[in-house]
Residue, then its C-alpha position, 0 to 999 in steps of 0.5 A: x459489457x456484452x460478455x457480462x450481460x451474456x453471462x448474466x443472461x446465461x444464468x437464466x434467472x427468473x424475475x424473483x432471483x434476478x431481483x434478489x441478485x440486483x438488490x444484494x449489496x454483497x453481490x455488488x461488492x463481490x462483483x466490484x472486487x472481481x472487476x478490479x481483480x480481472x481488469x488490473x494489469x500484471x505488467x510489472x508482476x515479474x519485475x521484483x528484484x532484490x535491493x542493491x542497497x543496504x549494509x555491507x555483508x555481515x555489518x552490524x552496528x556496534x554500540x560504540x558506533x551508535x553512541x557516536x552517531x547519537x552524539x553527532x545528532x545531538x550536536x546538530x540539534x543543539x546548533x539548530x536550537x540555538x540558531x532558531x527562534x523558539x516556537x514554544x514562546x508563541 
């Protein structure tokens, strides 16, 4: 805290200006933001990488393929609905 206190004292505020500063909610909020900003670590700043996952180069889902996937999912839910008691009857 000595550096913060030294900076405050170096500003050479008279009592009136110091009081105004200390009572200002905007100042307190901006000070909090500065503390967060300068106390955060940059440990991982240069470690962003592109994802190794995703579609193969140039792949776009075909409409027929999408219809097949929807049919598979519908079938899964039909099986689930018949093997699970209905919660709407509660």
